[in-house]
Backbone as XML, in Angstrom:
<?xml version="1.0"?>
<chain id="A" units="angstrom">
  <residue number="1" name="MET">
    <atom name="N" x="111.073" y="119.788" z="101.475"/>
    <atom name="CA" x="110.485" y="118.590" z="102.053"/>
    <atom name="C" x="111.589" y="117.531" z="101.991"/>
  </residue>
  <residue number="2" name="LYS">
    <atom name="N" x="111.779" y="117.005" z="103.068"/>
    <atom name="CA" x="113.008" y="115.780" z="103.134"/>
    <atom name="C" x="112.475" y="114.506" z="102.574"/>
  </residue>
  <residue number="3" name="LEU">
    <atom name="N" x="113.212" y="114.068" z="101.804"/>
    <atom name="CA" x="112.319" y="112.878" z="101.060"/>
    <atom name="C" x="113.293" y="111.717" z="101.238"/>
  </residue>
  <residue number="4" name="GLY">
    <atom name="N" x="114.372" y="111.801" z="102.268"/>
    <atom name="CA" x="115.666" y="110.545" z="102.331"/>
    <atom name="C" x="116.413" y="110.417" z="101.588"/>
  </residue>
  <residue number="5" name="ALA">
    <atom name="N" x="117.059" y="109.199" z="101.539"/>
    <atom name="CA" x="117.943" y="108.646" z="100.875"/>
    <atom name="C" x="117.402" y="108.771" z="99.318"/>
  </residue>
  <residue number="6" name="PHE">
    <atom name="N" x="118.513" y="109.087" z="98.475"/>
    <atom name="CA" x="118.022" y="109.191" z="96.858"/>
    <atom name="C" x="119.054" y="107.993" z="96.185"/>
  </residue>
  <residue number="7" name="SER">
    <atom name="N" x="118.180" y="107.299" z="95.320"/>
    <atom name="CA" x="118.923" y="106.560" z="94.317"/>
    <atom name="C" x="118.392" y="106.235" z="92.839"/>
  </residue>
  <residue number="8" name="VAL">
    <atom name="N" x="118.853" y="106.296" z="92.021"/>
    <atom name="CA" x="118.223" y="105.852" z="90.838"/>
    <atom name="C" x="118.166" y="104.277" z="90.495"/>
  </residue>
  <residue number="9" name="SER">
    <atom name="N" x="116.912" y="103.840" z="90.331"/>
    <atom name="CA" x="116.735" y="102.546" z="90.121"/>
    <atom name="C" x="116.670" y="102.183" z="88.549"/>
  </residue>
  <residue number="10" name="LEU">
    <atom name="N" x="117.650" y="101.548" z="88.002"/>
    <atom name="CA" x="117.875" y="101.186" z="86.560"/>
    <atom name="C" x="117.188" y="99.826" z="86.100"/>
  </residue>
  <residue number="11" name="ALA">
    <atom name="N" x="116.439" y="99.850" z="85.236"/>
    <atom name="CA" x="115.862" y="98.761" z="84.348"/>
    <atom name="C" x="117.021" y="98.117" z="83.532"/>
  </residue>
  <residue number="12" name="VAL">
    <atom name="N" x="117.637" y="96.971" z="84.022"/>
    <atom name="CA" x="118.804" y="96.843" z="83.177"/>
    <atom name="C" x="118.128" y="95.215" z="82.360"/>
  </residue>
  <residue number="13" name="LYS">
    <atom name="N" x="119.207" y="95.100" z="81.289"/>
    <atom name="CA" x="118.849" y="93.912" z="80.308"/>
    <atom name="C" x="119.550" y="92.411" z="80.685"/>
  </residue>
  <residue number="14" name="ASP">
    <atom name="N" x="120.761" y="92.712" z="81.257"/>
    <atom name="CA" x="121.757" y="91.832" z="81.786"/>
    <atom name="C" x="122.282" y="92.431" z="83.065"/>
  </residue>
  <residue number="15" name="ILE">
    <atom name="N" x="122.136" y="91.870" z="84.313"/>
    <atom name="CA" x="122.687" y="92.301" z="85.615"/>
    <atom name="C" x="123.912" y="92.276" z="85.630"/>
  </residue>
  <residue number="16" name="ALA">
    <atom name="N" x="124.425" y="91.056" z="85.083"/>
    <atom name="CA" x="126.064" y="90.827" z="85.237"/>
    <atom name="C" x="126.855" y="91.674" z="84.489"/>
  </residue>
  <residue number="17" name="ALA">
    <atom name="N" x="126.217" y="92.149" z="83.175"/>
    <atom name="CA" x="127.166" y="93.004" z="82.340"/>
    <atom name="C" x="126.921" y="94.442" z="83.075"/>
  </residue>
  <residue number="18" name="SER">
    <atom name="N" x="125.756" y="94.609" z="83.457"/>
    <atom name="CA" x="125.478" y="96.235" z="84.113"/>
    <atom name="C" x="126.450" y="96.000" z="85.482"/>
  </residue>
  <residue number="19" name="ARG">
    <atom name="N" x="126.151" y="95.119" z="86.151"/>
    <atom name="CA" x="127.448" y="95.181" z="87.223"/>
    <atom name="C" x="128.713" y="95.623" z="87.107"/>
  </residue>
  <residue number="20" name="ALA">
    <atom name="N" x="129.211" y="94.654" z="86.119"/>
    <atom name="CA" x="130.677" y="94.853" z="85.548"/>
    <atom name="C" x="130.823" y="96.386" z="84.974"/>
  </residue>
  <residue number="21" name="PHE">
    <atom name="N" x="129.775" y="96.878" z="84.194"/>
    <atom name="CA" x="129.962" y="98.117" z="83.924"/>
    <atom name="C" x="130.123" y="99.252" z="85.111"/>
  </residue>
  <residue number="22" name="TYR">
    <atom name="N" x="129.119" y="99.064" z="85.931"/>
    <atom name="CA" x="129.233" y="100.255" z="86.959"/>
    <atom name="C" x="130.509" y="100.091" z="87.928"/>
  </residue>
  <residue number="23" name="GLU">
    <atom name="N" x="130.835" y="98.760" z="87.959"/>
    <atom name="CA" x="132.126" y="98.341" z="88.921"/>
    <atom name="C" x="133.157" y="99.559" z="88.332"/>
  </residue>
  <residue number="24" name="LYS">
    <atom name="N" x="133.463" y="99.521" z="87.108"/>
    <atom name="CA" x="134.339" y="100.490" z="86.366"/>
    <atom name="C" x="134.282" y="101.689" z="86.715"/>
  </residue>
  <residue number="25" name="PHE">
    <atom name="N" x="133.163" y="102.210" z="87.381"/>
    <atom name="CA" x="132.866" y="103.443" z="87.558"/>
    <atom name="C" x="132.962" y="103.723" z="89.080"/>
  </residue>
  <residue number="26" name="GLY">
    <atom name="N" x="133.390" y="102.707" z="90.026"/>
    <atom name="CA" x="133.848" y="102.671" z="91.052"/>
    <atom name="C" x="132.674" y="102.365" z="92.151"/>
  </residue>
  <residue number="27" name="PHE">
    <atom name="N" x="131.606" y="101.939" z="91.571"/>
    <atom name="CA" x="130.769" y="101.314" z="92.339"/>
    <atom name="C" x="131.024" y="99.886" z="92.693"/>
  </residue>
  <residue number="28" name="SER">
    <atom name="N" x="130.406" y="99.423" z="94.089"/>
    <atom name="CA" x="130.359" y="98.251" z="94.556"/>
    <atom name="C" x="129.267" y="97.708" z="95.021"/>
  </residue>
  <residue number="29" name="VAL">
    <atom name="N" x="128.760" y="96.690" z="95.332"/>
    <atom name="CA" x="127.752" y="96.136" z="95.724"/>
    <atom name="C" x="127.381" y="96.341" z="97.314"/>
  </residue>
  <residue number="30" name="PHE">
    <atom name="N" x="126.250" y="96.907" z="97.369"/>
    <atom name="CA" x="125.936" y="97.384" z="98.876"/>
    <atom name="C" x="124.825" y="96.661" z="99.203"/>
  </residue>
  <residue number="31" name="GLY">
    <atom name="N" x="123.938" y="96.206" z="98.498"/>
    <atom name="CA" x="122.913" y="95.165" z="99.023"/>
    <atom name="C" x="122.091" y="94.597" z="97.883"/>
  </residue>
  <residue number="32" name="GLY">
    <atom name="N" x="121.408" y="93.751" z="97.950"/>
    <atom name="CA" x="120.542" y="93.220" z="96.790"/>
    <atom name="C" x="120.897" y="91.236" z="96.668"/>
  </residue>
  <residue number="33" name="ASP">
    <atom name="N" x="120.719" y="90.988" z="95.595"/>
    <atom name="CA" x="120.910" y="89.684" z="95.447"/>
    <atom name="C" x="120.755" y="89.347" z="93.912"/>
  </residue>
  <residue number="34" name="GLN">
    <atom name="N" x="121.957" y="89.298" z="93.221"/>
    <atom name="CA" x="122.240" y="89.117" z="92.097"/>
    <atom name="C" x="121.462" y="87.867" z="91.426"/>
  </residue>
  <residue number="35" name="ALA">
    <atom name="N" x="121.260" y="86.664" z="92.124"/>
    <atom name="CA" x="120.504" y="85.485" z="91.832"/>
    <atom name="C" x="118.935" y="85.800" z="91.608"/>
  </residue>
  <residue number="36" name="GLN">
    <atom name="N" x="118.428" y="86.970" z="92.465"/>
    <atom name="CA" x="116.993" y="87.228" z="92.037"/>
    <atom name="C" x="117.087" y="88.633" z="91.248"/>
  </residue>
  <residue number="37" name="ASN">
    <atom name="N" x="118.130" y="88.716" z="90.581"/>
    <atom name="CA" x="118.289" y="89.893" z="89.580"/>
    <atom name="C" x="117.897" y="91.496" z="90.087"/>
  </residue>
  <residue number="38" name="TRP">
    <atom name="N" x="118.610" y="91.501" z="91.270"/>
    <atom name="CA" x="118.417" y="92.939" z="91.699"/>
    <atom name="C" x="119.833" y="93.226" z="92.524"/>
  </residue>
  <residue number="39" name="LEU">
    <atom name="N" x="120.415" y="94.286" z="92.423"/>
    <atom name="CA" x="121.499" y="94.857" z="93.147"/>
    <atom name="C" x="121.562" y="96.142" z="93.503"/>
  </residue>
  <residue number="40" name="ILE">
    <atom name="N" x="121.947" y="96.455" z="94.864"/>
    <atom name="CA" x="122.052" y="98.047" z="95.082"/>
    <atom name="C" x="123.740" y="98.249" z="95.221"/>
  </residue>
  <residue number="41" name="MET">
    <atom name="N" x="123.998" y="99.273" z="94.331"/>
    <atom name="CA" x="125.503" y="99.836" z="94.414"/>
    <atom name="C" x="125.668" y="101.118" z="94.780"/>
  </residue>
  <residue number="42" name="LYS">
    <atom name="N" x="126.813" y="101.197" z="95.346"/>
    <atom name="CA" x="127.371" y="102.457" z="95.978"/>
    <atom name="C" x="128.450" y="102.813" z="95.558"/>
  </residue>
  <residue number="43" name="ASN">
    <atom name="N" x="129.014" y="104.035" z="95.351"/>
    <atom name="CA" x="130.246" y="104.406" z="94.921"/>
    <atom name="C" x="130.902" y="105.262" z="96.439"/>
  </residue>
  <residue number="44" name="GLU">
    <atom name="N" x="132.149" y="105.513" z="96.220"/>
    <atom name="CA" x="132.769" y="106.386" z="97.532"/>
    <atom name="C" x="132.330" y="107.656" z="97.617"/>
  </residue>
  <residue number="45" name="ASP">
    <atom name="N" x="131.509" y="108.328" z="96.640"/>
    <atom name="CA" x="130.959" y="109.644" z="96.731"/>
    <atom name="C" x="129.563" y="109.428" z="97.289"/>
  </residue>
  <residue number="46" name="GLU">
    <atom name="N" x="129.184" y="108.389" z="97.651"/>
    <atom name="CA" x="127.842" y="108.305" z="98.299"/>
    <atom name="C" x="126.668" y="107.843" z="97.365"/>
  </residue>
  <residue number="47" name="THR">
    <atom name="N" x="126.990" y="108.056" z="96.147"/>
    <atom name="CA" x="126.189" y="107.850" z="95.147"/>
    <atom name="C" x="125.609" y="106.644" z="94.838"/>
  </residue>
  <residue number="48" name="ILE">
    <atom name="N" x="124.249" y="106.207" z="95.064"/>
    <atom name="CA" x="123.628" y="104.880" z="95.051"/>
    <atom name="C" x="122.709" y="104.786" z="93.821"/>
  </residue>
  <residue number="49" name="ILE">
    <atom name="N" x="122.975" y="103.309" z="93.241"/>
    <atom name="CA" x="122.034" y="102.946" z="92.038"/>
    <atom name="C" x="121.518" y="101.627" z="92.322"/>
  </residue>
  <residue number="50" name="GLY">
    <atom name="N" x="120.324" y="101.378" z="91.763"/>
    <atom name="CA" x="119.771" y="100.115" z="91.998"/>
    <atom name="C" x="119.933" y="99.455" z="90.448"/>
  </residue>
  <residue number="51" name="LEU">
    <atom name="N" x="120.274" y="98.228" z="90.499"/>
    <atom name="CA" x="120.115" y="97.476" z="88.997"/>
    <atom name="C" x="119.126" y="96.359" z="89.108"/>
  </residue>
  <residue number="52" name="PHE">
    <atom name="N" x="117.903" y="96.360" z="88.257"/>
    <atom name="CA" x="116.861" y="95.665" z="88.302"/>
    <atom name="C" x="116.649" y="94.883" z="87.020"/>
  </residue>
  <residue number="53" name="GLN">
    <atom name="N" x="116.951" y="93.632" z="86.858"/>
    <atom name="CA" x="116.473" y="93.028" z="85.566"/>
    <atom name="C" x="115.331" y="92.269" z="85.526"/>
  </residue>
  <residue number="54" name="GLY">
    <atom name="N" x="114.464" y="92.627" z="84.679"/>
    <atom name="CA" x="113.200" y="92.200" z="84.322"/>
    <atom name="C" x="112.025" y="92.512" z="85.411"/>
  </residue>
  <residue number="55" name="MET">
    <atom name="N" x="112.246" y="93.501" z="86.242"/>
    <atom name="CA" x="111.543" y="93.967" z="87.261"/>
    <atom name="C" x="110.574" y="95.128" z="86.887"/>
  </residue>
  <residue number="56" name="PHE">
    <atom name="N" x="110.678" y="96.030" z="86.210"/>
    <atom name="CA" x="110.044" y="96.886" z="85.702"/>
    <atom name="C" x="110.435" y="97.596" z="84.307"/>
  </residue>
  <residue number="57" name="ALA">
    <atom name="N" x="109.622" y="98.375" z="83.989"/>
    <atom name="CA" x="109.840" y="98.768" z="82.199"/>
    <atom name="C" x="110.904" y="99.865" z="82.080"/>
  </residue>
  <residue number="58" name="GLY">
    <atom name="N" x="111.040" y="100.749" z="83.119"/>
    <atom name="CA" x="111.730" y="101.918" z="82.779"/>
    <atom name="C" x="112.531" y="102.178" z="84.118"/>
  </residue>
  <residue number="59" name="ASN">
    <atom name="N" x="113.371" y="103.423" z="84.079"/>
    <atom name="CA" x="114.045" y="103.702" z="85.058"/>
    <atom name="C" x="113.536" y="104.356" z="86.141"/>
  </residue>
  <residue number="60" name="ILE">
    <atom name="N" x="113.778" y="104.454" z="87.448"/>
    <atom name="CA" x="112.812" y="105.055" z="88.535"/>
    <atom name="C" x="113.700" y="106.074" z="89.368"/>
  </residue>
  <residue number="61" name="LEU">
    <atom name="N" x="113.127" y="107.138" z="89.772"/>
    <atom name="CA" x="113.796" y="107.870" z="90.705"/>
    <atom name="C" x="113.346" y="107.343" z="91.937"/>
  </residue>
  <residue number="62" name="THR">
    <atom name="N" x="114.306" y="107.202" z="93.089"/>
    <atom name="CA" x="113.759" y="106.576" z="94.088"/>
    <atom name="C" x="114.087" y="107.461" z="95.307"/>
  </residue>
  <residue number="63" name="PHE">
    <atom name="N" x="113.262" y="107.525" z="96.322"/>
    <atom name="CA" x="113.403" y="108.263" z="97.407"/>
    <atom name="C" x="113.176" y="107.212" z="98.666"/>
  </residue>
  <residue number="64" name="ASN">
    <atom name="N" x="113.881" y="107.389" z="99.769"/>
    <atom name="CA" x="113.710" y="106.305" z="101.015"/>
    <atom name="C" x="113.503" y="107.238" z="102.677"/>
  </residue>
  <residue number="65" name="PRO">
    <atom name="N" x="112.268" y="107.478" z="102.663"/>
    <atom name="CA" x="112.107" y="108.305" z="103.991"/>
    <atom name="C" x="112.519" y="107.290" z="104.918"/>
  </residue>
  <residue number="66" name="GLY">
    <atom name="N" x="113.424" y="108.168" z="106.008"/>
    <atom name="CA" x="113.616" y="107.524" z="107.065"/>
    <atom name="C" x="115.230" y="106.764" z="107.095"/>
  </residue>
  <residue number="67" name="TRP">
    <atom name="N" x="115.746" y="106.828" z="105.914"/>
    <atom name="CA" x="117.156" y="106.350" z="105.711"/>
    <atom name="C" x="118.094" y="107.169" z="105.003"/>
  </residue>
  <residue number="68" name="ASP">
    <atom name="N" x="119.111" y="107.050" z="105.586"/>
    <atom name="CA" x="120.468" y="107.866" z="105.203"/>
    <atom name="C" x="121.138" y="107.127" z="104.136"/>
  </residue>
  <residue number="69" name="SER">
    <atom name="N" x="122.083" y="107.619" z="103.431"/>
    <atom name="CA" x="122.668" y="106.920" z="102.132"/>
    <atom name="C" x="123.286" y="105.605" z="102.717"/>
  </residue>
  <residue number="70" name="ASN">
    <atom name="N" x="123.446" y="105.286" z="103.544"/>
    <atom name="CA" x="123.985" y="103.977" z="104.067"/>
    <atom name="C" x="122.672" y="102.934" z="104.493"/>
  </residue>
  <residue number="71" name="ALA">
    <atom name="N" x="121.570" y="103.363" z="104.083"/>
    <atom name="CA" x="120.407" y="102.455" z="104.566"/>
    <atom name="C" x="120.289" y="102.263" z="106.081"/>
  </residue>
  <residue number="72" name="LYS">
    <atom name="N" x="120.705" y="103.444" z="106.686"/>
    <atom name="CA" x="120.436" y="103.419" z="108.317"/>
    <atom name="C" x="119.643" y="103.973" z="108.605"/>
  </residue>
  <residue number="73" name="ASP">
    <atom name="N" x="118.674" y="103.912" z="109.675"/>
    <atom name="CA" x="117.660" y="104.748" z="110.121"/>
    <atom name="C" x="117.902" y="106.193" z="110.580"/>
  </residue>
  <residue number="74" name="THR">
    <atom name="N" x="117.255" y="107.229" z="110.046"/>
    <atom name="CA" x="117.503" y="108.505" z="110.688"/>
    <atom name="C" x="116.748" y="108.689" z="111.547"/>
  </residue>
  <residue number="75" name="PRO">
    <atom name="N" x="117.077" y="109.511" z="112.944"/>
    <atom name="CA" x="116.442" y="109.941" z="113.965"/>
    <atom name="C" x="115.202" y="110.477" z="113.504"/>
  </residue>
  <residue number="76" name="GLU">
    <atom name="N" x="114.985" y="111.523" z="112.507"/>
    <atom name="CA" x="113.595" y="112.080" z="112.339"/>
    <atom name="C" x="113.385" y="111.884" z="110.837"/>
  </residue>
  <residue number="77" name="PHE">
    <atom name="N" x="112.154" y="111.883" z="110.461"/>
    <atom name="CA" x="111.783" y="111.726" z="108.842"/>
    <atom name="C" x="110.589" y="112.249" z="108.485"/>
  </residue>
  <residue number="78" name="ILE">
    <atom name="N" x="110.149" y="112.626" z="107.642"/>
    <atom name="CA" x="108.840" y="112.475" z="107.252"/>
    <atom name="C" x="108.037" y="111.681" z="106.628"/>
  </residue>
  <residue number="79" name="ASP">
    <atom name="N" x="107.025" y="111.006" z="107.340"/>
    <atom name="CA" x="106.341" y="110.041" z="106.799"/>
    <atom name="C" x="105.957" y="109.949" z="105.434"/>
  </residue>
  <residue number="80" name="VAL">
    <atom name="N" x="106.034" y="108.787" z="104.845"/>
    <atom name="CA" x="105.670" y="109.019" z="103.205"/>
    <atom name="C" x="104.068" y="109.247" z="103.229"/>
  </residue>
  <residue number="81" name="ARG">
    <atom name="N" x="103.261" y="108.971" z="104.070"/>
    <atom name="CA" x="101.774" y="109.318" z="103.822"/>
    <atom name="C" x="101.481" y="110.947" z="103.991"/>
  </residue>
  <residue number="82" name="GLU">
    <atom name="N" x="102.443" y="111.380" z="104.898"/>
    <atom name="CA" x="102.526" y="113.034" z="104.909"/>
    <atom name="C" x="102.920" y="113.453" z="103.633"/>
  </residue>
  <residue number="83" name="ILE">
    <atom name="N" x="104.225" y="113.046" z="103.180"/>
    <atom name="CA" x="104.546" y="113.576" z="101.929"/>
    <atom name="C" x="103.602" y="113.433" z="100.846"/>
  </residue>
  <residue number="84" name="GLN">
    <atom name="N" x="102.907" y="112.146" z="100.504"/>
    <atom name="CA" x="101.843" y="111.869" z="99.725"/>
    <atom name="C" x="100.679" y="113.137" z="99.853"/>
  </residue>
  <residue number="85" name="ARG">
    <atom name="N" x="100.057" y="113.351" z="100.972"/>
    <atom name="CA" x="99.349" y="114.527" z="101.403"/>
    <atom name="C" x="99.823" y="115.633" z="100.797"/>
  </residue>
  <residue number="86" name="THR">
    <atom name="N" x="101.058" y="116.017" z="101.300"/>
    <atom name="CA" x="101.416" y="117.409" z="100.881"/>
    <atom name="C" x="101.312" y="117.344" z="99.306"/>
  </residue>
  <residue number="87" name="LEU">
    <atom name="N" x="102.161" y="116.494" z="98.451"/>
    <atom name="CA" x="101.925" y="116.522" z="97.015"/>
    <atom name="C" x="100.534" y="116.574" z="96.406"/>
  </residue>
  <residue number="88" name="LYS">
    <atom name="N" x="99.588" y="115.795" z="96.940"/>
    <atom name="CA" x="98.249" y="115.766" z="96.567"/>
    <atom name="C" x="97.711" y="117.148" z="96.596"/>
  </residue>
  <residue number="89" name="ALA">
    <atom name="N" x="97.906" y="117.636" z="97.489"/>
    <atom name="CA" x="97.433" y="119.184" z="97.660"/>
    <atom name="C" x="98.021" y="120.084" z="96.566"/>
  </residue>
  <residue number="90" name="GLN">
    <atom name="N" x="99.055" y="119.777" z="96.160"/>
    <atom name="CA" x="99.607" y="120.558" z="95.320"/>
    <atom name="C" x="99.313" y="119.988" z="93.750"/>
  </residue>
  <residue number="91" name="GLY">
    <atom name="N" x="98.356" y="118.902" z="93.695"/>
    <atom name="CA" x="97.936" y="118.488" z="92.464"/>
    <atom name="C" x="98.583" y="117.276" z="91.912"/>
  </residue>
  <residue number="92" name="ILE">
    <atom name="N" x="99.600" y="116.853" z="92.542"/>
    <atom name="CA" x="100.356" y="115.807" z="91.838"/>
    <atom name="C" x="99.369" y="114.421" z="91.846"/>
  </residue>
  <residue number="93" name="ARG">
    <atom name="N" x="99.581" y="113.799" z="90.553"/>
    <atom name="CA" x="98.882" y="112.438" z="90.281"/>
    <atom name="C" x="99.563" y="111.627" z="90.814"/>
  </residue>
  <residue number="94" name="PHE">
    <atom name="N" x="99.054" y="110.254" z="91.155"/>
    <atom name="CA" x="99.712" y="109.299" z="91.535"/>
    <atom name="C" x="99.353" y="107.845" z="90.846"/>
  </residue>
  <residue number="95" name="VAL">
    <atom name="N" x="100.518" y="106.832" z="90.340"/>
    <atom name="CA" x="100.325" y="105.470" z="89.877"/>
    <atom name="C" x="99.693" y="104.556" z="90.887"/>
  </residue>
  <residue number="96" name="SER">
    <atom name="N" x="100.323" y="104.903" z="92.083"/>
    <atom name="CA" x="99.836" y="103.816" z="93.155"/>
    <atom name="C" x="100.116" y="105.003" z="94.478"/>
  </residue>
  <residue number="97" name="GLU">
    <atom name="N" x="99.162" y="104.587" z="95.353"/>
    <atom name="CA" x="99.281" y="105.288" z="96.693"/>
    <atom name="C" x="99.623" y="104.354" z="97.996"/>
  </residue>
  <residue number="98" name="ALA">
    <atom name="N" x="100.136" y="105.267" z="98.861"/>
    <atom name="CA" x="100.228" y="104.652" z="100.404"/>
    <atom name="C" x="98.699" y="104.658" z="100.809"/>
  </residue>
  <residue number="99" name="ASP">
    <atom name="N" x="98.482" y="103.810" z="101.582"/>
    <atom name="CA" x="97.054" y="103.440" z="102.497"/>
    <atom name="C" x="97.418" y="104.731" z="103.537"/>
  </residue>
  <residue number="100" name="GLU">
    <atom name="N" x="96.629" y="105.894" z="103.356"/>
    <atom name="CA" x="96.798" y="106.780" z="104.467"/>
    <atom name="C" x="96.497" y="106.527" z="105.947"/>
  </residue>
  <residue number="101" name="SER">
    <atom name="N" x="95.692" y="105.462" z="105.931"/>
    <atom name="CA" x="95.315" y="104.867" z="107.274"/>
    <atom name="C" x="96.211" y="104.272" z="107.892"/>
  </residue>
  <residue number="102" name="GLY">
    <atom name="N" x="97.308" y="103.785" z="107.119"/>
    <atom name="CA" x="98.208" y="102.696" z="107.945"/>
    <atom name="C" x="99.293" y="103.621" z="108.471"/>
  </residue>
  <residue number="103" name="ALA">
    <atom name="N" x="100.301" y="102.657" z="108.974"/>
    <atom name="CA" x="101.635" y="103.190" z="109.862"/>
    <atom name="C" x="102.506" y="102.257" z="109.232"/>
  </residue>
  <residue number="104" name="GLY">
    <atom name="N" x="103.789" y="102.662" z="109.446"/>
    <atom name="CA" x="105.255" y="101.968" z="109.210"/>
    <atom name="C" x="105.404" y="101.835" z="107.458"/>
  </residue>
  <residue number="105" name="PRO">
    <atom name="N" x="105.899" y="100.968" z="107.082"/>
    <atom name="CA" x="106.415" y="100.825" z="105.646"/>
    <atom name="C" x="105.201" y="101.004" z="104.673"/>
  </residue>
  <residue number="106" name="ALA">
    <atom name="N" x="105.479" y="101.674" z="103.865"/>
    <atom name="CA" x="104.500" y="102.061" z="102.741"/>
    <atom name="C" x="105.111" y="102.888" z="101.647"/>
  </residue>
  <residue number="107" name="SER">
    <atom name="N" x="104.465" y="102.822" z="100.276"/>
    <atom name="CA" x="105.261" y="103.642" z="99.342"/>
    <atom name="C" x="104.161" y="104.312" z="98.390"/>
  </residue>
  <residue number="108" name="PHE">
    <atom name="N" x="104.606" y="105.052" z="97.515"/>
    <atom name="CA" x="103.476" y="105.590" z="96.363"/>
    <atom name="C" x="104.515" y="105.983" z="95.204"/>
  </residue>
  <residue number="109" name="ILE">
    <atom name="N" x="103.828" y="105.998" z="94.053"/>
    <atom name="CA" x="104.546" y="106.422" z="93.015"/>
    <atom name="C" x="103.862" y="107.258" z="92.091"/>
  </residue>
  <residue number="110" name="ALA">
    <atom name="N" x="104.696" y="108.207" z="91.596"/>
    <atom name="CA" x="104.094" y="109.591" z="90.882"/>
    <atom name="C" x="104.923" y="109.553" z="89.633"/>
  </residue>
  <residue number="111" name="VAL">
    <atom name="N" x="104.246" y="110.258" z="88.602"/>
    <atom name="CA" x="105.123" y="110.200" z="87.080"/>
    <atom name="C" x="105.203" y="111.777" z="87.027"/>
  </residue>
  <residue number="112" name="ASP">
    <atom name="N" x="106.288" y="112.184" z="86.487"/>
    <atom name="CA" x="106.741" y="113.424" z="86.079"/>
    <atom name="C" x="106.046" y="113.834" z="84.906"/>
  </residue>
  <residue number="113" name="PRO">
    <atom name="N" x="106.397" y="115.085" z="84.450"/>
    <atom name="CA" x="105.682" y="115.538" z="83.071"/>
    <atom name="C" x="106.190" y="114.757" z="81.832"/>
  </residue>
  <residue number="114" name="ASP">
    <atom name="N" x="107.263" y="114.280" z="82.090"/>
    <atom name="CA" x="108.043" y="113.716" z="81.182"/>
    <atom name="C" x="107.797" y="111.795" z="81.112"/>
  </residue>
  <residue number="115" name="GLY">
    <atom name="N" x="107.067" y="111.658" z="81.983"/>
    <atom name="CA" x="106.974" y="110.051" z="82.166"/>
    <atom name="C" x="107.669" y="109.345" z="82.917"/>
  </residue>
  <residue number="116" name="ASN">
    <atom name="N" x="108.621" y="110.185" z="83.529"/>
    <atom name="CA" x="109.624" y="109.453" z="84.734"/>
    <atom name="C" x="108.898" y="108.811" z="86.159"/>
  </residue>
  <residue number="117" name="GLN">
    <atom name="N" x="109.046" y="107.769" z="86.342"/>
    <atom name="CA" x="108.516" y="107.416" z="87.511"/>
    <atom name="C" x="109.164" y="107.734" z="88.876"/>
  </residue>
  <residue number="118" name="ILE">
    <atom name="N" x="108.553" y="108.394" z="89.783"/>
    <atom name="CA" x="109.179" y="108.679" z="91.074"/>
    <atom name="C" x="108.671" y="107.711" z="92.187"/>
  </residue>
  <residue number="119" name="LEU">
    <atom name="N" x="109.529" y="107.042" z="92.638"/>
    <atom name="CA" x="109.009" y="105.997" z="94.211"/>
    <atom name="C" x="109.478" y="106.643" z="95.198"/>
  </residue>
  <residue number="120" name="VAL">
    <atom name="N" x="108.689" y="106.704" z="96.119"/>
    <atom name="CA" x="108.790" y="107.080" z="97.486"/>
    <atom name="C" x="108.343" y="105.987" z="98.440"/>
  </residue>
  <residue number="121" name="ASP">
    <atom name="N" x="109.428" y="105.317" z="98.658"/>
    <atom name="CA" x="109.568" y="103.985" z="99.379"/>
    <atom name="C" x="109.958" y="103.788" z="100.771"/>
  </residue>
  <residue number="122" name="GLN">
    <atom name="N" x="109.321" y="103.971" z="101.780"/>
    <atom name="CA" x="109.319" y="103.954" z="103.183"/>
    <atom name="C" x="109.767" y="102.575" z="103.778"/>
  </residue>
  <residue number="123" name="HIS">
    <atom name="N" x="110.835" y="102.220" z="104.300"/>
    <atom name="CA" x="111.019" y="100.759" z="105.017"/>
    <atom name="C" x="110.535" y="100.567" z="106.402"/>
  </residue>
  <residue number="124" name="ARG">
    <atom name="N" x="110.145" y="101.780" z="107.223"/>
    <atom name="CA" x="110.181" y="101.589" z="108.431"/>
    <atom name="C" x="108.998" y="102.355" z="109.085"/>
  </residue>
</chain>
């Protein structure tokens, strides 16, 4: 199943300190707004992390259908609602769900057996 671009969204205590820390690992700001307490960072190997201060309690695995690792639209992708239906049919439970009657941007959140949140967030 194609899930799109992958990143880890980290719940951080001090976004400035976290930014400085990850810059030492070769990450640079790719998007976001530090004044709003969120940054998207990318390193040369195409690895993406998000830093989010005060926005959620734990770390989240994030997938973006329809995007590549540069947040550019892909020519083809599986709609988030189709991914959700496939997972539901396999018994996955959701914390939040995409409106299956809609179209365009939508998201859902599932939780793995260890309590890790998985966000599938489609932007188009």
